[in-house]
C-alpha positions as CSV (number, residue, x, y, z in Angstrom):
1,M,-46.9,-120.3,119.9
2,A,-51.1,-120.3,119.7
3,D,-49.9,-124.3,121.6
4,D,-47.7,-122.3,124.6
5,A,-50.3,-119.0,124.8
6,Q,-53.4,-121.9,125.4
7,N,-50.9,-123.4,127.4
8,Y,-50.6,-120.4,129.7
9,I,-54.1,-119.4,129.9
10,D,-55.1,-123.1,131.3
11,D,-52.0,-122.7,133.9
12,M,-53.2,-119.4,134.7
13,A,-56.8,-120.6,135.4
14,S,-55.8,-123.4,137.3
15,K,-53.5,-121.5,139.4
16,R,-55.3,-118.1,139.8
17,G,-59.1,-120.2,140.0
18,Y,-60.0,-117.3,137.1
19,V,-59.7,-116.1,134.3
20,L,-60.5,-112.3,133.5
21,D,-61.1,-111.3,129.6
22,Y,-58.5,-109.5,129.0
23,H,-56.8,-112.6,130.5
24,K,-58.2,-113.4,127.2
25,V,-57.8,-111.6,124.6
26,M,-53.4,-110.9,125.9
27,A,-53.3,-114.3,125.2
28,A,-53.9,-114.6,122.0
29,A,-53.5,-111.0,121.2
30,D,-50.1,-110.0,122.7
31,F,-48.7,-112.8,124.1
32,P,-45.4,-112.4,125.4
33,V,-47.2,-109.5,127.7
34,L,-49.6,-111.2,129.2
35,Q,-46.6,-113.5,130.1
36,A,-44.4,-110.0,131.7
37,A,-48.2,-108.7,133.7
38,N,-48.7,-111.8,135.5
39,G,-44.8,-112.6,136.1
40,V,-46.0,-109.4,138.5
41,V,-49.0,-110.2,139.7
42,S,-47.8,-114.3,140.8
43,A,-45.3,-112.4,142.5
44,A,-46.7,-110.1,144.4
45,Y,-49.3,-112.6,144.3
46,L,-50.1,-116.1,143.7
47,D,-46.0,-117.1,144.5
48,Q,-47.0,-117.9,148.2
49,R,-44.4,-115.5,150.6
50,S,-45.5,-114.6,154.5
51,L,-49.7,-114.3,153.3
52,D,-51.5,-116.9,152.5
53,R,-54.0,-116.8,149.8
54,K,-57.1,-116.3,152.3
55,T,-55.3,-113.5,153.2
56,K,-54.2,-112.2,149.9
57,E,-58.0,-113.4,148.8
58,L,-60.0,-110.8,151.2
59,L,-57.3,-107.8,149.9
60,F,-57.7,-108.1,146.4
61,V,-61.6,-108.3,147.1
62,L,-61.9,-104.9,150.0
63,S,-59.0,-103.5,147.4
64,L,-61.0,-103.8,144.0
65,T,-64.4,-102.8,146.4
66,V,-62.3,-99.5,146.9
67,L,-60.9,-99.0,143.7
68,R,-64.6,-99.9,142.3
69,A,-63.5,-101.7,139.6
70,P,-65.6,-103.6,137.6
71,S,-68.5,-106.8,139.5
72,A,-67.1,-109.7,137.6
73,Q,-63.8,-108.9,138.8
74,I,-64.5,-108.6,142.1
75,K,-66.9,-111.4,141.7
76,S,-64.6,-113.4,140.5
77,H,-62.6,-113.2,143.7
78,I,-65.0,-113.5,145.6
79,R,-65.7,-117.0,144.4
80,V,-61.6,-117.5,144.9
81,G,-61.5,-117.0,148.2
82,L,-65.5,-118.9,149.4
83,D,-63.0,-121.8,147.2
84,L,-60.9,-121.3,149.7
85,G,-62.7,-121.4,152.4
86,L,-63.5,-117.5,153.7
87,T,-66.7,-117.7,155.0
88,P,-69.0,-115.2,153.3
89,Q,-68.7,-113.3,156.2
90,E,-64.8,-112.6,156.9
91,I,-65.8,-111.4,153.3
92,L,-68.0,-109.2,154.1
93,E,-65.9,-107.3,156.7
94,A,-63.2,-107.5,153.7
95,I,-66.0,-105.5,151.9
96,E,-67.2,-103.2,155.3
97,I,-63.7,-101.6,155.5
98,A,-64.6,-100.2,152.4
99,L,-67.0,-98.0,153.5
100,P,-64.6,-95.5,156.3
101,E,-61.8,-95.2,153.4
102,A,-63.6,-95.2,149.8
103,G,-66.7,-94.1,151.2
104,I,-70.6,-95.7,150.1
105,V,-70.6,-95.5,146.4
106,A,-67.6,-97.6,146.4
107,F,-69.0,-100.0,149.0
108,Q,-72.5,-100.8,147.1
109,G,-70.2,-102.4,144.6
110,G,-68.3,-104.3,146.8
111,V,-71.7,-105.7,148.5
112,E,-73.8,-105.7,145.3
113,A,-71.0,-108.1,144.2
114,W,-70.9,-110.1,147.1
115,Q,-75.2,-110.3,147.7
116,E,-75.1,-111.5,143.3
117,V,-72.4,-114.5,144.5
118,V,-73.5,-115.4,148.1
119,G,-77.4,-115.2,147.2
120,V,-78.1,-113.6,149.8
121,E,-82.0,-112.3,149.8
122,P,-82.1,-108.5,150.8
123,L,-84.7,-108.0,154.0
124,E,-87.8,-105.4,152.1
125,P,-89.4,-103.0,153.3
126,T,-93.0,-103.7,154.4
127,V,-94.1,-99.8,153.2
128,T,-94.1,-97.9,149.9
129,V,-90.6,-96.6,149.3
130,H,-88.0,-95.2,146.6
131,T,-85.5,-97.6,146.7
132,G,-83.4,-95.7,144.2
133,K,-83.6,-99.0,141.9
134,E,-84.3,-98.9,138.7
135,S,-87.7,-99.8,137.8
């Protein structure tokens, strides 16, 4: 069973381009549930249907931003999108859709994850100002 779980998690990583911590835990702790959950993800996300993989990644980045998912999860989908050939600008535009729909707090989380992945240097004010960051 351990070899099956290891092969499964390796296959997941190859197909997705990422694995999350809960995938690794479930592979070790409750492999049948991981397989069941991954079946749903495969049907909706990984299997080729009408939408191409790039579009699905943009939708994932947007939906994870709106849901205020952990930054690491948003970043993993940004990285996969870049690997698939999406531009940083295309990914940012998907995140920007969160602004009118989910508000500034959700939007900020997506932008912060995007900035950390693509490495955009912020433009800093030249005047003294409170930034809202912890010092």
